[in-house]
ROSE-4610 file (N, C-alpha, C; in Angstrom, 1 decimal, always signed):
// ROSE-4610
residu = [M/M/M/Q/Q/Q/P/P/P/I/I/I/L/L/L/I/I/I/Y/Y/Y/C/C/C/Y/Y/Y/D/D/D/A/A/A/Y/Y/Y/C/C/C/G/G/G/W/W/W/C/C/C/Y/Y/Y/G/G/G/F/F/F/S/S/S/P/P/P/V/V/V/L/L/L/K/K/K/K/K/K/V/V/V/T/T/T/A/A/A/Q/Q/Q/F/F/F/S/S/S/E/E/E/Y/Y/Y/F/F/F/S/S/S/V/V/V/E/E/E/V/V/V/L/L/L/S/S/S/G/G/G/G/G/G/M/M/M/V/V/V/L/L/L/P/P/P/E/E/E/Q/Q/Q/P/P/P/T/T/T/P/P/P/I/I/I/A/A/A/A/A/A/T/T/T/A/A/A/Q/Q/Q/Y/Y/Y/I/I/I/Q/Q/Q/Q/Q/Q/A/A/A/Y/Y/Y/T/T/T/T/T/T/V/V/V/E/E/E/K/K/K/T/T/T/T/T/T/G/G/G/I/I/I/R/R/R/F/F/F/G/G/G/E/E/E/D/D/D/Y/Y/Y/L/L/L/W/W/W/H/H/H/I/I/I/F/F/F/H/H/H/P/P/P/E/E/E/L/L/L/S/S/S/D/D/D/W/W/W/F/F/F/P/P/P/H/H/H/S/S/S/E/E/E/K/K/K/P/P/P/A/A/A/I/I/I/A/A/A/L/L/L/C/C/C/I/I/I/F/F/F/K/K/K/E/E/E/Y/Y/Y/F/F/F/P/P/P/D/D/D/Q/Q/Q/Q/Q/Q/L/L/L/A/A/A/F/F/F/A/A/A/S/S/S/D/D/D/L/L/L/Q/Q/Q/Y/Y/Y/A/A/A/L/L/L/H/H/H/Y/Y/Y/E/E/E/G/G/G/R/R/R/D/D/D/L/L/L/T/T/T/D/D/D/N/N/N/E/E/E/A/A/A/Y/Y/Y/R/R/R/H/H/H/L/L/L/L/L/L/H/H/H/K/K/K/Y/Y/Y/H/H/H/L/L/L/P/P/P/I/I/I/D/D/D/T/T/T/F/F/F/Y/Y/Y/E/E/E/K/K/K/L/L/L/H/H/H/S/S/S/E/E/E/S/S/S/Y/Y/Y/K/K/K/E/E/E/K/K/K/A/A/A/Y/Y/Y/Y/Y/Y/E/E/E/F/F/F/A/A/A/L/L/L/C/C/C/K/K/K/Q/Q/Q/L/L/L/Q/Q/Q/V/V/V/T/T/T/G/G/G/F/F/F/P/P/P/A/A/A/V/V/V/L/L/L/L/L/L/Q/Q/Q/A/A/A/S/S/S/D/D/D/S/S/S/K/K/K/F/F/F/Y/Y/Y/L/L/L/L/L/L/A/A/A/K/K/K/G/G/G/Y/Y/Y/T/T/T/N/N/N/E/E/E/E/E/E/T/T/T/L/L/L/T/T/T/T/T/T/R/R/R/I/I/I/Q/Q/Q/N/N/N/V/V/V/L/L/L/K/K/K/E/E/E/L/L/L/K/K/K/L/L/L/M/M/M/P/P/P]
num = [1/1/1/2/2/2/3/3/3/4/4/4/5/5/5/6/6/6/7/7/7/8/8/8/9/9/9/10/10/10/11/11/11/12/12/12/13/13/13/14/14/14/15/15/15/16/16/16/17/17/17/18/18/18/19/19/19/20/20/20/21/21/21/22/22/22/23/23/23/24/24/24/25/25/25/26/26/26/27/27/27/28/28/28/29/29/29/30/30/30/31/31/31/32/32/32/33/33/33/34/34/34/35/35/35/36/36/36/37/37/37/38/38/38/39/39/39/40/40/40/41/41/41/42/42/42/43/43/43/44/44/44/45/45/45/46/46/46/47/47/47/48/48/48/49/49/49/50/50/50/51/51/51/52/52/52/53/53/53/54/54/54/55/55/55/56/56/56/57/57/57/58/58/58/59/59/59/60/60/60/61/61/61/62/62/62/63/63/63/64/64/64/65/65/65/66/66/66/67/67/67/68/68/68/69/69/69/70/70/70/71/71/71/72/72/72/73/73/73/74/74/74/75/75/75/76/76/76/77/77/77/78/78/78/79/79/79/80/80/80/81/81/81/82/82/82/83/83/83/84/84/84/85/85/85/86/86/86/87/87/87/88/88/88/89/89/89/90/90/90/91/91/91/92/92/92/93/93/93/94/94/94/95/95/95/96/96/96/97/97/97/98/98/98/99/99/99/100/100/100/101/101/101/102/102/102/103/103/103/104/104/104/105/105/105/106/106/106/107/107/107/108/108/108/109/109/109/110/110/110/111/111/111/112/112/112/113/113/113/114/114/114/115/115/115/116/116/116/117/117/117/118/118/118/119/119/119/120/120/120/121/121/121/122/122/122/123/123/123/124/124/124/125/125/125/126/126/126/127/127/127/128/128/128/129/129/129/130/130/130/131/131/131/132/132/132/133/133/133/134/134/134/135/135/135/136/136/136/137/137/137/138/138/138/139/139/139/140/140/140/141/141/141/142/142/142/143/143/143/144/144/144/145/145/145/146/146/146/147/147/147/148/148/148/149/149/149/150/150/150/151/151/151/152/152/152/153/153/153/154/154/154/155/155/155/156/156/156/157/157/157/158/158/158/159/159/159/160/160/160/161/161/161/162/162/162/163/163/163/164/164/164/165/165/165/166/166/166/167/167/167/168/168/168/169/169/169/170/170/170/171/171/171/172/172/172/173/173/173/174/174/174/175/175/175/176/176/176/177/177/177/178/178/178/179/179/179/180/180/180/181/181/181/182/182/182/183/183/183/184/184/184/185/185/185/186/186/186/187/187/187/188/188/188/189/189/189/190/190/190/191/191/191/192/192/192/193/193/193/194/194/194/195/195/195/196/196/196/197/197/197/198/198/198/199/199/199/200/200/200/201/201/201/202/202/202/203/203/203/204/204/204/205/205/205/206/206/206/207/207/207/208/208/208/209/209/209/210/210/210/211/211/211/212/212/212/213/213/213/214/214/214/215/215/215/216/216/216/217/217/217/218/218/218]
x = [-14.4/-13.9/-14.4/-13.6/-14.0/-15.1/-16.2/-17.2/-16.6/-17.3/-16.9/-18.1/-17.9/-18.9/-18.7/-19.7/-19.6/-20.5/-19.8/-20.5/-20.5/-21.7/-21.9/-22.3/-21.5/-21.6/-21.3/-21.5/-21.0/-20.5/-19.4/-18.8/-19.8/-20.7/-21.6/-22.9/-23.0/-24.3/-24.4/-25.3/-25.4/-25.8/-26.7/-27.1/-25.9/-25.0/-23.8/-22.9/-22.8/-22.0/-22.5/-23.8/-24.4/-24.3/-24.2/-24.2/-22.7/-21.7/-20.4/-19.9/-20.2/-19.8/-20.4/-21.7/-22.4/-21.7/-21.4/-20.7/-19.3/-18.6/-17.2/-17.3/-18.2/-18.4/-18.8/-19.8/-20.3/-19.3/-18.6/-17.7/-16.5/-16.1/-15.0/-15.3/-16.6/-17.0/-16.9/-17.0/-17.1/-15.9/-14.8/-13.6/-13.0/-13.2/-12.6/-13.4/-14.7/-15.6/-15.6/-15.2/-15.2/-14.3/-13.9/-13.2/-14.2/-13.8/-14.7/-14.2/-15.1/-14.9/-15.8/-15.3/-16.1/-16.1/-17.4/-17.5/-18.2/-17.6/-18.3/-19.4/-20.5/-21.7/-21.9/-21.2/-21.4/-22.8/-23.1/-24.4/-24.6/-23.5/-23.6/-22.7/-23.2/-22.5/-23.1/-23.2/-23.9/-23.1/-23.9/-23.2/-22.5/-23.2/-22.6/-22.4/-21.3/-21.1/-22.3/-22.8/-24.0/-23.7/-24.1/-23.7/-24.5/-24.0/-24.6/-26.0/-26.3/-27.6/-28.7/-28.4/-29.4/-29.9/-29.1/-29.6/-29.7/-29.2/-29.1/-30.4/-31.5/-32.8/-33.2/-33.0/-33.3/-32.5/-31.1/-30.2/-30.6/-31.0/-31.4/-32.4/-33.3/-34.3/-33.8/-33.1/-32.7/-31.6/-30.7/-29.6/-30.0/-31.1/-31.6/-32.2/-32.8/-33.4/-32.3/-31.2/-30.0/-29.4/-29.3/-28.8/-29.6/-30.9/-31.9/-31.8/-31.8/-31.9/-30.6/-29.4/-28.1/-27.3/-27.6/-26.7/-25.5/-25.3/-24.1/-24.3/-23.2/-23.4/-22.7/-23.4/-22.9/-22.1/-21.0/-20.2/-20.6/-20.3/-20.7/-20.1/-18.9/-18.2/-18.9/-19.5/-20.3/-21.6/-22.3/-23.6/-23.6/-22.4/-22.4/-22.7/-22.1/-22.4/-23.9/-24.5/-25.8/-26.8/-26.5/-27.4/-27.0/-25.8/-25.4/-25.1/-25.9/-25.6/-25.2/-25.8/-25.5/-24.1/-23.5/-22.1/-21.1/-21.6/-20.7/-20.1/-18.8/-18.2/-18.2/-19.0/-19.1/-19.9/-19.3/-20.0/-19.8/-20.7/-20.5/-20.3/-19.4/-19.2/-18.6/-19.1/-18.6/-17.4/-16.9/-15.8/-14.5/-14.1/-12.7/-12.6/-13.6/-13.4/-13.5/-14.1/-14.2/-12.8/-12.1/-10.8/-9.8/-10.0/-9.1/-9.2/-10.4/-10.6/-10.0/-10.1/-9.5/-7.9/-7.4/-5.9/-5.6/-6.3/-6.1/-6.1/-7.1/-7.3/-6.0/-5.3/-4.1/-3.0/-3.0/-2.0/-2.5/-3.7/-4.3/-5.7/-5.7/-7.1/-7.9/-7.2/-7.9/-8.4/-8.0/-8.5/-9.4/-10.0/-10.8/-12.1/-12.6/-13.8/-13.5/-12.3/-11.8/-11.6/-11.0/-10.7/-12.0/-12.9/-14.2/-14.9/-14.8/-15.4/-14.7/-13.4/-12.6/-13.0/-13.2/-13.7/-15.0/-15.9/-17.2/-17.1/-16.2/-16.0/-15.4/-14.5/-13.8/-14.8/-15.8/-16.9/-17.9/-18.6/-19.8/-19.5/-18.3/-18.0/-17.0/-15.9/-14.9/-15.2/-16.1/-16.5/-15.5/-14.7/-13.7/-14.4/-14.0/-14.6/-13.9/-14.6/-14.0/-13.7/-14.0/-13.6/-12.3/-11.8/-10.5/-9.4/-8.4/-7.2/-6.7/-6.7/-6.2/-7.0/-8.2/-9.1/-8.6/-7.6/-7.1/-5.8/-5.1/-3.7/-3.6/-4.5/-4.4/-4.5/-5.3/-5.4/-4.2/-3.5/-2.3/-1.2/-1.2/-0.3/-0.7/-2.0/-2.5/-2.2/-2.3/-2.0/-0.6/+0.2/+1.5/+1.6/+0.7/+0.6/+1.6/+2.3/+3.2/+2.5/+2.7/+1.9/+2.0/+3.2/+3.4/+2.7/+2.9/+2.3/+0.8/+0.3/-1.2/-1.7/-1.2/-1.7/-1.5/-0.5/-0.3/-1.4/-1.7/-2.8/-4.2/-4.3/-5.6/-6.0/-5.0/-5.3/-5.1/-4.9/-4.7/-6.0/-6.0/-7.2/-7.5/-6.5/-6.7/-7.4/-7.1/-7.8/-9.2/-9.4/-10.8/-11.6/-11.0/-11.7/-12.1/-11.2/-11.5/-12.7/-12.7/-13.9/-15.2/-15.2/-16.4/-16.8/-15.8/-16.1/-16.9/-16.5/-17.2/-18.6/-18.8/-20.2/-21.0/-20.4/-21.2/-21.4/-20.5/-20.6/-21.8/-21.9/-23.0/-24.4/-24.4/-25.7/-25.9/-24.8/-24.9/-25.4/-25.1/-25.5/-27.0/-27.6/-28.9/-29.1/-28.1/-28.1/-28.7/-29.8/-30.5/-30.4/-29.9/-29.8/-28.7/-28.2/-27.1/-27.5/-26.9/-26.0/-26.7/-25.9/-26.4/-25.2/-25.6/-24.6/-25.0/-24.1/-24.3/-23.2/-23.6/-22.5/-22.5/-21.3/-21.1/-20.5/-21.3/-20.9/-20.2/-20.5/-19.8/-20.0/-19.5/-19.6/-21.0/-21.9/-23.3/-24.3/-23.8/-24.7/-24.4/-25.4/-25.3/-26.5/-26.2/-27.3/-27.3/-28.5/-28.7/-28.9/-27.9/-27.9/-28.5/-28.4/-28.9/-29.2/-30.3/-30.7/-31.2/-30.4/-30.6/-30.0/-30.2/-29.6/-30.2/-29.3/-29.7/-29.0/-29.7/-29.1/-28.2/-27.4/-26.3/-27.0/-28.0/-28.6/-29.2/-29.9/-30.5/-29.4/-28.4/-27.3/-26.6/-26.3/-25.6/-26.4/-27.7/-28.6/-28.6/-28.7/-28.8/-27.5/-26.3/-25.1/-25.0/-25.3/-25.3/-26.2/-27.4/-28.3/-27.7/-27.0/-26.4/-25.2/-24.4/-23.2/-23.7/-24.8/-25.3/-25.8/-26.5/-27.0/-25.9/-24.8/-23.6/-22.8/-23.2/-22.6/-21.1/-21.0/-19.7/-19.7/-21.0/-21.1/-22.1/-21.8/-22.7/-24.1]
y = [+21.3/+20.0/+19.0/+18.0/+17.0/+16.2/+15.8/+15.0/+13.7/+13.1/+11.8/+10.9/+9.7/+8.7/+7.9/+7.8/+7.1/+5.9/+4.7/+3.4/+2.9/+2.8/+2.3/+0.8/-0.1/-1.5/-2.2/-3.5/-4.4/-5.7/-6.2/-7.4/-8.6/-8.6/-9.7/-9.5/-8.4/-8.1/-8.8/-9.8/-10.6/-9.7/-8.7/-7.8/-7.0/-6.6/-5.8/-6.7/-8.0/-8.9/-8.9/-8.9/-8.9/-7.6/-6.5/-5.2/-4.7/-5.2/-4.8/-4.9/-5.9/-6.0/-4.8/-4.5/-3.4/-2.1/-1.8/-0.6/-0.4/-1.6/-1.5/-1.1/-1.7/-1.4/+0.0/+0.5/+1.9/+2.9/+2.7/+3.8/+3.9/+2.8/+2.8/+3.7/+3.8/+4.7/+6.2/+6.5/+7.9/+8.3/+7.5/+7.7/+9.1/+9.8/+11.2/+12.2/+11.8/+12.8/+12.8/+11.7/+11.6/+10.5/+10.6/+9.6/+8.7/+7.5/+6.5/+6.3/+6.4/+6.1/+5.0/+3.9/+2.8/+2.9/+2.9/+2.9/+1.6/+1.0/-0.2/+0.2/-0.5/+0.0/-0.7/-1.7/-2.4/-3.0/-3.8/-4.5/-5.6/-6.3/-7.4/-7.1/-6.5/-6.2/-6.7/-8.0/-8.5/-8.2/-7.9/-7.7/-8.9/-10.0/-11.3/-12.1/-12.9/-13.7/-14.6/-14.5/-15.1/-16.1/-17.4/-18.3/-18.0/-18.5/-18.4/-19.0/-19.9/-20.5/-19.5/-18.4/-17.3/-16.7/-16.7/-16.1/-17.1/-18.3/-19.3/-19.5/-19.6/-19.9/-18.8/-17.6/-16.4/-16.4/-16.7/-16.7/-17.8/-18.9/-20.1/-19.6/-18.7/-18.2/-17.1/-16.2/-14.9/-15.0/-15.9/-16.0/-16.3/-17.1/-17.4/-16.2/-15.3/-14.1/-13.2/-13.1/-12.3/-12.8/-14.2/-14.8/-14.5/-14.6/-14.4/-12.9/-12.0/-10.6/-10.1/-10.5/-9.9/-10.8/-12.1/-12.9/-13.4/-13.0/-13.5/-14.9/-15.6/-16.9/-17.0/-17.7/-18.0/-19.3/-19.4/-20.6/-21.8/-23.0/-24.2/-24.1/-23.6/-23.6/-22.6/-21.5/-20.6/-21.3/-21.8/-22.4/-23.6/-24.3/-25.4/-24.9/-23.7/-23.2/-22.8/-22.3/-21.9/-23.0/-24.1/-25.3/-26.4/-26.1/-27.0/-26.1/-25.2/-24.2/-24.9/-26.1/-26.7/-27.3/-27.4/-27.9/-26.8/-25.6/-24.5/-23.9/-23.4/-22.7/-21.2/-20.7/-19.3/-18.5/-17.4/-16.4/-15.0/-14.7/-13.5/-12.2/-11.4/-10.0/-9.1/-7.9/-7.0/-6.2/-6.4/-5.5/-5.8/-7.1/-7.3/-7.0/-7.4/-6.9/-5.4/-4.7/-3.2/-2.7/-3.3/-2.9/-3.1/-4.3/-4.7/-3.7/-3.2/-2.2/-0.9/-0.5/+0.8/+0.7/-0.4/-0.6/-0.5/-1.2/-1.3/+0.1/+0.9/+2.2/+3.1/+2.9/+3.7/+3.4/+2.2/+1.7/+2.0/+1.7/+1.8/+2.4/+3.7/+4.4/+4.3/+4.2/+4.1/+2.7/+1.7/+0.4/-0.2/+0.7/+0.3/-0.5/-0.1/-0.8/-2.3/-2.4/-3.8/-4.6/-4.1/-4.8/-5.2/-4.3/-4.6/-5.7/-5.7/-6.7/-8.1/-8.0/-9.2/-9.8/-9.0/-9.4/-10.2/-9.6/-10.3/-11.6/-11.7/-12.9/-14.0/-13.5/-14.4/-15.1/-14.3/-14.9/-15.6/-15.0/-15.5/-16.6/-16.6/-17.6/-18.6/-18.1/-19.1/-19.7/-19.0/-19.6/-19.3/-18.2/-17.9/-17.2/-17.5/-16.9/-15.5/-14.4/-13.1/-12.7/-13.5/-13.2/-13.9/-14.7/-15.4/-14.6/-14.3/-13.6/-14.1/-15.5/-16.1/-15.9/-15.4/-15.2/-14.1/-13.3/-12.1/-12.4/-13.4/-13.6/-13.7/-14.3/-14.5/-13.1/-12.2/-10.8/-10.0/-10.2/-9.5/-9.9/-11.1/-11.5/-10.9/-10.9/-10.4/-8.9/-8.1/-6.7/-6.3/-7.3/-7.1/-6.1/-6.4/-5.7/-6.3/-5.4/-6.0/-6.8/-8.1/-9.0/-8.7/-8.5/-8.3/-7.0/-6.0/-4.6/-4.7/-5.4/-5.6/-6.2/-7.3/-8.0/-7.2/-6.5/-5.6/-4.6/-4.0/-3.0/-3.6/-4.8/-5.5/-5.7/-5.7/-5.9/-4.6/-3.5/-2.2/-1.5/-0.8/-0.1/+1.1/+1.7/+2.9/+2.5/+1.4/+1.0/+0.5/-0.1/-0.4/+0.8/+1.9/+3.2/+3.7/+3.5/+4.0/+3.3/+1.9/+1.1/+1.6/+1.8/+2.3/+3.7/+4.5/+5.8/+5.7/+4.7/+4.5/+4.0/+3.2/+2.7/+3.9/+4.8/+6.0/+7.0/+7.1/+7.9/+7.5/+6.2/+5.6/+6.0/+6.0/+6.4/+7.9/+8.6/+10.1/+10.5/+9.6/+9.8/+9.3/+8.9/+8.3/+7.1/+6.3/+5.0/+4.0/+3.4/+2.5/+1.0/+0.8/-0.5/-0.5/-1.7/-1.8/-2.6/-2.3/-1.3/+0.1/+1.2/+2.5/+3.3/+4.1/+4.9/+6.4/+7.2/+8.7/+9.4/+10.5/+11.4/+12.6/+12.9/+14.1/+15.2/+16.3/+17.3/+18.5/+18.6/+19.6/+19.2/+20.0/+19.6/+19.4/+20.0/+19.9/+19.3/+19.0/+18.6/+17.1/+16.3/+14.9/+14.4/+13.6/+13.0/+11.5/+11.0/+9.5/+8.9/+8.0/+7.4/+6.0/+5.3/+3.9/+3.6/+3.0/+2.5/+1.1/+0.2/-1.2/-1.5/-2.8/-3.2/-2.4/-1.9/-1.1/-1.6/-1.7/-2.3/-1.3/-1.8/-0.9/+0.3/+0.0/+1.0/+2.2/+1.8/+2.8/+3.6/+3.0/+3.7/+4.6/+4.2/+5.0/+6.3/+6.1/+7.2/+8.2/+7.7/+8.6/+9.4/+8.7/+9.4/+10.5/+10.2/+11.1/+12.4/+12.1/+13.2/+14.2/+13.6/+14.4/+15.2/+14.5/+15.2/+16.3/+16.1/+17.2/+18.4/+18.0/+19.1/+19.9/+19.2/+19.9/+20.6/+20.4/+21.0/+20.5/+19.2/+18.6/+17.8/+17.6/+16.8/+17.6/+17.6/+18.4/+17.7]
z = [+2.4/+2.6/+1.5/+1.2/+0.2/+1.0/+0.3/+0.9/+1.3/+2.4/+2.9/+2.8/+2.2/+2.3/+3.5/+4.4/+5.6/+5.6/+5.8/+5.7/+7.1/+7.7/+9.1/+8.9/+9.4/+9.2/+10.5/+10.5/+11.5/+10.9/+11.4/+10.9/+11.0/+12.0/+12.2/+11.4/+10.7/+10.0/+8.7/+8.5/+7.3/+6.1/+6.3/+5.2/+4.8/+5.7/+5.4/+4.5/+4.8/+4.0/+2.6/+2.4/+1.1/+0.4/+1.2/+0.6/+0.2/+0.9/+0.7/-0.8/-1.5/-2.9/-3.8/-3.4/-4.1/-3.8/-2.5/-2.1/-2.7/-2.7/-3.3/-4.8/-5.5/-6.9/-7.2/-6.4/-6.6/-6.2/-5.1/-4.6/-5.6/-6.2/-7.2/-8.4/-8.7/-9.8/-9.5/-8.2/-7.7/-6.9/-7.0/-6.1/-6.1/-7.3/-7.3/-6.6/-6.2/-5.6/-4.0/-3.5/-2.0/-1.5/-0.2/+0.4/+1.2/+1.6/+2.2/+3.6/+4.6/+6.0/+6.4/+6.9/+7.5/+9.0/+9.5/+11.0/+11.4/+12.5/+13.0/+14.0/+13.9/+14.6/+15.9/+16.2/+17.6/+17.6/+16.6/+16.6/+17.6/+17.9/+18.9/+20.1/+21.1/+22.3/+23.6/+23.8/+25.0/+26.2/+27.3/+28.6/+29.1/+28.9/+29.3/+28.0/+27.9/+26.7/+26.4/+25.1/+24.7/+23.5/+23.6/+22.6/+21.3/+20.2/+18.9/+18.9/+19.8/+19.9/+20.1/+20.7/+21.0/+19.7/+18.6/+17.4/+16.2/+16.4/+15.3/+14.6/+15.3/+14.7/+13.8/+14.2/+13.4/+12.1/+12.3/+11.1/+10.1/+10.6/+9.8/+8.7/+9.1/+8.2/+7.4/+8.1/+7.5/+6.4/+6.5/+5.6/+4.2/+4.0/+2.7/+2.0/+2.8/+2.3/+1.8/+2.5/+2.1/+0.8/+0.8/-0.5/-1.7/-1.5/-2.7/-3.1/-2.1/-2.4/-3.0/-2.5/-2.8/-3.8/-3.9/-4.7/-4.0/-2.8/-2.0/-1.5/-1.2/-0.6/+0.7/+1.6/+3.0/+2.9/+3.5/+3.4/+4.3/+4.0/+4.7/+6.1/+6.3/+7.6/+8.5/+8.0/+8.8/+9.2/+8.2/+8.4/+9.3/+9.4/+10.3/+11.7/+12.1/+13.5/+13.6/+12.5/+12.6/+12.7/+12.1/+12.1/+13.2/+13.8/+15.0/+16.2/+16.5/+17.6/+18.9/+19.2/+20.4/+20.5/+19.3/+19.3/+19.0/+18.7/+18.4/+19.7/+19.5/+20.6/+20.4/+19.5/+19.1/+20.2/+20.6/+21.4/+20.7/+19.7/+18.9/+19.7/+19.2/+19.9/+18.9/+18.7/+17.7/+18.1/+19.3/+19.8/+19.0/+19.0/+18.4/+16.9/+16.0/+14.7/+14.5/+15.4/+15.3/+15.7/+16.7/+17.1/+15.9/+15.3/+14.2/+13.0/+12.8/+11.7/+12.1/+13.3/+13.8/+13.6/+13.9/+13.7/+12.2/+11.4/+10.0/+9.3/+9.7/+9.1/+9.2/+10.3/+10.5/+9.5/+9.0/+8.0/+6.6/+6.3/+4.9/+4.9/+5.2/+5.3/+4.0/+2.9/+1.6/+1.2/+2.1/+1.8/+2.9/+3.7/+4.9/+4.4/+3.3/+2.8/+2.4/+1.8/+1.4/+2.6/+3.7/+4.9/+5.6/+5.7/+6.3/+5.6/+4.3/+3.5/+3.7/+3.9/+4.1/+5.5/+6.5/+7.8/+7.7/+6.9/+6.8/+6.0/+5.0/+4.3/+5.2/+6.0/+7.0/+7.9/+8.3/+9.2/+8.4/+7.5/+6.9/+5.8/+5.2/+4.2/+4.8/+5.3/+5.8/+7.2/+7.9/+9.2/+10.3/+10.2/+11.2/+12.4/+13.6/+14.8/+15.0/+14.8/+14.9/+16.4/+17.3/+18.7/+19.0/+18.1/+18.2/+17.5/+18.2/+17.7/+16.4/+16.3/+15.1/+13.8/+14.0/+12.8/+11.9/+12.4/+11.7/+11.0/+11.4/+11.0/+9.4/+8.7/+7.3/+6.6/+7.2/+6.7/+6.9/+8.0/+8.3/+7.2/+6.8/+5.7/+4.4/+4.1/+2.9/+2.7/+3.8/+3.7/+4.2/+4.5/+5.0/+6.2/+7.2/+8.4/+9.4/+10.2/+11.2/+12.3/+12.3/+13.1/+14.6/+15.1/+16.6/+17.0/+16.2/+16.5/+16.5/+15.5/+15.4/+16.6/+17.1/+18.2/+19.5/+19.6/+20.7/+20.8/+19.6/+19.6/+19.8/+19.3/+19.5/+21.0/+21.8/+23.3/+24.0/+23.3/+24.0/+24.3/+25.4/+25.9/+24.9/+24.4/+23.5/+22.2/+21.7/+20.5/+20.8/+21.9/+22.4/+22.5/+23.0/+23.1/+21.7/+20.8/+19.4/+18.8/+19.1/+18.6/+19.2/+20.5/+21.2/+20.8/+20.4/+19.9/+18.5/+17.7/+16.4/+16.7/+17.7/+18.0/+18.4/+19.2/+19.7/+18.5/+17.6/+16.4/+15.5/+15.3/+14.6/+15.2/+16.5/+17.2/+17.0/+17.1/+17.0/+15.6/+14.6/+13.2/+13.0/+14.1/+14.1/+13.3/+13.2/+12.5/+13.5/+13.1/+14.0/+13.5/+12.3/+11.7/+10.6/+10.3/+9.3/+8.1/+7.0/+6.7/+6.5/+6.7/+6.4/+5.8/+4.8/+4.1/+4.1/+4.5/+4.5/+3.7/+3.1/+2.5/+3.4/+3.9/+4.7/+3.8/+3.6/+2.7/+3.4/+4.7/+5.5/+7.0/+7.9/+9.3/+9.8/+9.2/+9.6/+8.6/+7.4/+6.3/+6.0/+6.2/+5.9/+5.0/+4.0/+3.2/+3.5/+3.7/+3.9/+2.5/+2.2/+0.8/+0.9/+2.0/+2.1/+3.6/+3.8/+5.1/+4.9/+5.2/+4.9/+3.5/+3.1/+1.8/+0.7/-0.2/-1.4/-2.6/-3.7/-4.9/-5.6/-6.5/-7.1/-7.9/-8.7/-9.5/-8.6/-7.6/-6.7/-6.0/-5.5/-4.8/-5.7/-6.9/-7.9/-8.2/-8.4/-8.7/-7.6/-6.3/-5.2/-5.0/-5.2/-5.1/-6.2/-7.4/-8.5/-8.2/-7.7/-7.4/-6.3/-5.3/-4.2/-4.8/-5.6/-6.2/-7.1/-7.8/-8.7/-7.8/-6.7/-5.8/-5.2/-4.9/-4.4/-5.5/-6.7/-7.9/-8.1/-7.7/-7.9/-9.2/-9.8/-11.0/-11.9/-13.2/-14.1/-14.2]
């Protein structure tokens, strides 16, 4: 089998938002060696709807660390909700963006990393509420996805099951935090390439080492 690079991420994960540009750049260099599969991890799955106020104080501190480490910028529209949680109508939940990604993969499996990155930008920079159906409309236009069919699938039980299957798969792969990157070389052989944010140089070296070990690179 051709190796598969598996990216376990969550649309609500700030570190994943900072890591996505690195991963896009690095995977482009190695595109002939493996395909890319993005799995949603289900980082935010409260049993009862929980307002952004529950995590806002933590994010107020954490986002600056992400910016300093990765060079990414969080947008003013996103930060408004973080610094005015008592006025925000956000109730974060990982389910809907995960379902959206499952639908997108069926149309453009080779662009799933780009779409995952777009979802994160929509939230963390543009300040779109990913639990709101309308947060996805601009991306449907961008990728020329059939709008009626997309929204039909967004509410279907079968695509919800696909999303929860991905959450379970991340657990099965023993991923306990995001982002995480693995290279699957066979049905039973996996290499852990990144656990948490990893810079471009480090990730490139790790991929090269694995590809050499697999004798796919000289």
